C-alpha positions in Angstrom: -62.0 -62.0 64.1 -63.6 -61.9 60.6 -62.9 -64.3 57.7 -59.1 -63.6 56.8 -58.3 -62.2 53.1 -55.3 -64.1 51.7 -53.6 -61.9 48.9 -50.4 -63.7 47.2 -49.5 -60.8 44.7 -47.5 -57.8 45.2 -49.7 -56.3 42.1 -52.6 -57.0 44.6 -54.5 -53.5 44.5 -55.3 -54.0 48.1 -51.7 -54.5 48.9 -50.0 -51.5 47.1 -53.0 -49.3 48.3 -51.3 -50.0 51.9 -47.5 -49.9 50.5 -48.1 -46.6 49.5 -48.7 -46.0 53.3 -44.8 -45.8 53.9 -44.9 -42.6 52.1 -46.0 -38.8 54.2 -47.8 -37.9 51.1 -50.0 -40.8 50.7 -50.9 -40.7 54.6 -51.9 -37.0 54.7 -54.1 -37.5 51.3 -56.0 -40.3 52.7 -55.8 -40.1 56.1 -54.2 -43.5 57.0 -51.4 -44.6 58.5 -49.4 -47.8 59.0 -48.7 -49.4 62.4 -45.9 -52.1 62.7 -44.9 -53.8 65.5 -47.1 -56.2 68.0 -46.4 -53.8 71.1 -47.5 -50.9 68.9 -50.4 -52.7 67.7 -51.7 -53.5 71.0 -51.1 -50.3 72.1 -52.6 -48.5 69.2 -55.6 -51.0 69.9 -56.2 -50.0 73.3 -56.1 -46.4 73.0 -59.5 -47.0 70.7 -57.6 -46.5 67.0 -59.8 -46.7 64.3 -58.3 -49.8 62.9 -58.8 -50.8 59.4 -57.3 -54.0 59.4 -54.6 -56.5 60.8 -51.8 -57.9 57.7 -50.3 -61.2 59.5 -47.9 -63.6 58.1 -48.0 -66.5 60.2 -44.7 -68.2 59.9 -43.2 -64.8 61.4 -45.9 -64.6 64.8 -44.0 -66.2 67.5 -42.9 -63.1 70.1 -45.5 -62.6 72.6 -46.3 -59.4 71.8 -47.2 -60.1 68.3 -49.7 -63.2 69.3 -51.3 -60.6 71.9 -51.7 -57.5 69.0 -53.4 -60.7 66.8 -55.7 -61.1 69.6 -56.3 -57.9 70.4 -57.2 -57.3 66.6 -59.4 -60.1 67.2 -61.4 -59.0 70.2 -61.7 -55.6 68.1 -63.4 -57.5 65.3 -60.2 -56.2 62.8 -60.1 -57.6 59.4 -57.1 -59.8 59.0 -55.6 -59.8 55.6 -53.1 -62.8 55.9 -49.7 -62.7 53.6 -46.6 -64.7 53.1 -43.5 -63.4 54.5 -42.1 -61.8 52.0 -44.8 -59.3 51.1 -45.3 -58.7 55.3 -42.1 -57.8 55.5 -41.9 -55.4 52.4 -44.9 -53.6 54.5 -43.0 -53.7 57.8 -39.7 -51.6 59.1 -36.7 -52.0 60.3 -35.2 -55.8 61.4 -37.2 -56.4 64.0 -40.0 -59.0 62.6 -43.4 -59.6 64.4 -45.5 -60.6 61.4 -48.2 -57.9 61.8 -48.9 -54.8 60.3 -52.0 -52.6 61.1 -53.5 -50.4 58.8 -55.5 -47.7 60.8 -57.2 -44.1 60.5 -54.9 -41.8 61.9 -55.8 -40.4 65.1 -56.5 -36.3 65.1 -54.2 -34.1 66.2 -55.3 -30.6 66.4 -54.3 -28.1 68.6 -58.1 -27.6 69.5 -58.1 -31.3 71.1 -55.7 -30.5 73.4 -57.5 -30.5 76.9 -54.7 -28.9 78.9 -54.7 -29.2 82.9 -53.9 -26.2 85.2 -49.8 -26.4 86.2 -50.1 -28.7 82.7 -46.2 -29.5 81.5 -46.0 -29.7 77.7 -42.9 -30.1 75.0 -42.8 -28.6 72.4 -40.4 -29.5 69.4 -39.9 -27.4 66.1 -38.9 -28.7 63.1 -37.8 -32.4 63.8 -36.6 -33.8 60.9 -35.6 -37.6 62.0 -38.2 -39.6 62.7 -36.6 -41.8 65.3 -36.0 -38.7 67.2 -39.6 -37.4 67.3 -40.7 -41.5 68.8 -37.8 -41.3 71.5 -39.0 -37.5 72.3 -42.8 -39.1 72.7 -40.9 -41.8 74.8 -39.3 -39.3 77.1 -42.7 -37.1 77.4 -44.6 -40.0 78.2 -41.9 -41.1 80.8 -41.9 -38.4 82.5 -45.7 -37.7 83.0 -46.1 -34.7 80.6 -49.4 -33.4 80.1 -48.8 -33.2 75.9 -46.7 -32.6 73.2 -47.2 -30.2 70.1 -45.0 -31.1 67.1 -44.4 -27.6 65.3 -43.6 -27.0 61.9 -42.6 -30.4 61.9 -40.2 -32.0 58.5 -41.2 -35.0 59.9 -44.7 -36.2 60.7 -45.5 -38.4 63.9 -47.4 -41.3 61.8 -44.0 -42.3 60.3 -43.9 -45.8 60.8 -40.4 -45.3 62.4 -41.5 -42.6 64.8 -44.4 -45.0 66.3 -42.1 -47.8 66.7 -39.5 -45.3 68.2 -42.2 -44.2 70.5 -42.8 -47.5 71.5 -46.6 -46.9 70.7 -46.5 -43.7 73.5 -47.9 -41.6 70.5 -51.1 -43.4 70.7 -51.5 -42.4 74.4 -49.8 -39.1 74.5 -52.3 -36.2 74.3 -50.8 -34.9 70.6 -51.2 -31.5 68.4 -49.3 -30.8 65.2 -49.5 -27.1 64.4 -47.2 -23.7 63.0 -44.9 -22.3 65.6 -47.2 -19.2 65.8 -50.1 -21.0 66.4 -48.5 -23.0 69.7 -47.3 -20.3 70.8 -50.4 -18.4 70.5 -52.1 -21.4 72.8 -49.5 -21.1 75.6 -49.8 -17.4 75.6 -53.7 -17.6 75.7 -53.2 -20.6 78.2 -50.9 -18.4 80.5 -48.1 -21.4 79.9 -44.4 -19.7 80.8 -42.0 -20.5 77.9 -38.4 -22.1 78.6 -36.6 -22.2 75.4 -33.9 -25.1 74.8 -30.8 -22.9 72.8 -26.9 -23.5 72.8 -26.3 -19.7 73.6 -29.1 -19.5 76.3 -28.0 -17.4 79.5 -29.5 -19.9 81.8 -28.3 -23.7 82.8 -31.4 -25.7 83.2 -30.7 -26.7 86.3 -31.3 -23.1 87.5 -34.3 -22.4 85.8 -37.7 -22.5 87.9 -39.4 -25.7 85.6 -42.4 -25.4 88.0 -46.0 -24.1 87.6 -47.4 -24.2 83.9 -44.5 -24.5 81.4 -44.1 -25.2 78.1 -40.3 -26.8 77.2 -39.4 -25.9 73.9 -36.7 -27.7 71.7 -36.0 -26.8 68.0 -34.3 -28.9 65.3 -30.8 -30.0 65.9 -29.2 -28.7 62.3 -31.1 -25.1 62.6 -32.1 -25.1 66.4 -35.1 -22.5 67.2 -36.5 -20.4 65.1 -36.7 -16.4 66.2 -40.8 -17.0 66.9 -39.5 -18.5 70.3 -38.0 -15.3 70.9 -39.2 -12.8 73.3 -39.8 -11.1 77.1 -41.8 -13.9 77.7 -39.6 -16.6 76.9 -36.5 -17.9 79.2 -33.4 -19.3 77.5 -32.0 -22.1 78.7 -28.9 -24.0 77.7 -27.8 -27.9 79.0 -24.0 -27.0 79.7 -21.5 -29.0 77.3 -18.1 -29.6 79.1 -16.6 -31.5 76.0 -15.6 -30.3 72.6 -19.4 -31.5 71.1 -21.6 -28.0 71.7 -24.6 -29.8 71.6 -26.9 -33.0 72.4 -29.2 -35.4 69.8 -32.3 -33.3 70.6 -34.1 -36.4 72.0 -31.7 -37.0 74.7 -31.4 -32.9 75.3 -35.6 -33.1 75.6 -35.2 -36.2 78.3 -32.8 -34.6 80.3 -35.5 -31.3 80.1 -38.4 -33.1 80.9 -36.7 -35.2 83.7 -35.7 -32.2 85.3 -39.0 -30.3 85.3 -40.5 -33.7 86.7 -37.7 -33.3 89.3 -38.8 -30.0 90.2 -42.3 -30.5 90.6 -42.0 -33.9 92.2 -39.5 -31.9 95.0 -42.1 -28.7 95.3 -45.0 -31.7 95.7 -47.2 -30.7 92.7 -48.2 -32.1 89.8 
């Protein structure tokens, strides 16, 4: 590992530049992100992310995953910046204290990056607001073996550190694209991928829908649902039956149900 730089002041320009990456505008303008947490950093480095520097508070690095992240950064020859626990906590998110935060270049998320296989199973989420929900959806997509996740017209970007943490680092391994709803629809139709849109008023229960073959499962935000872009003769509207007084589920829970139902049907049919 390259020799550590020691920073002791919160007014240090290098620290201020890293701290600014907590804001989405700064991430967009610089193309840089913060990755908080040992497990997430380890997975980011394993994915080949272009790392810039690892911020470390040695007195907080006790967890096995944090130690592994430091060693992975050392192997990758990532520059380190040593700071106090107080400064590290300003960079980090949430209550978990791993003592490590990585600054890295944001991976590309253009539609052109997606290389979908025949019979692809794709998740699409539109106008998702909460980074925790987006991260949880990524985690479910990873667990259910989806081939890609498309984030359409997001209100929270996938490089929000809370989204990264909620994804458990799977945001770095799941093929991912961020685009408009219109761009997503154009890709799906051009590739002959059927569309199943989750709607509260969908006419077909999800368990009765054919979720095999080339398919995109589309979900909207909890506040607004899906936009009119996802209506049309080639879109199958499906719903998850609600048997209590609530009319809908959390979007990440709905995504998990639908993704795993698609996986169940594909496994039963003997297809990928």
